[in-house]
C-alpha positions, 0 to 999 in steps of 0.5 A: 025090900032093901035099898042101896043109897047114894046120897049127894051125888054131884054131877055137871051137865048142860041143863036149863031153858034159858039161852045162857044156860045152854052154853055152860055146865051146871051142878046137879045133886042127886039122891038115889034109893035103889031097891034090891034084896041085899041078903044074897050079897051079905050071905057070902060078902059078894059084890056081884050079888048086889047093886054096885054103887060105884058102877051106878055112880059112874054111869050117872056121871056118864049120863050127865056128861052126855046130856043136854036137857032143858028141864030137870024133869026130863033129866030125872025121867030119862036117868030113872029109865036108864038105871031101871033097865041097865041095872035091873032095879025093880024100884027107885026113888030119885031126888034131883036138886039144881042148886042156885037155880032160884036165888032165894032157895038153896036148890030146886028140883024134883023127886020121882019114884019109878018101878014096883016096890 
């Protein structure tokens, strides 16, 4: 199975368990690996036969702008479900980082895989 990659996608959202976090927008950085077969698109150089990473990136940003979760786990799980269904993706790996959440770390976050490879 081939993968379309989106790495270092930066979005802002309301996320966090502390009261002060509920009143600000914070940066999340996402890496996505999205399973697809690229051969049909490559055969005729046809964007309509592959995963459109620009459309997916826009949808992730829209989701982030509308979200208000306490946990990065919830954000990741809900986003993964949305992407699998809206873009008919059979499998994905999503890495979500929240920079600055722990002062001693560059970022904290989660990595999940959903679907069937």
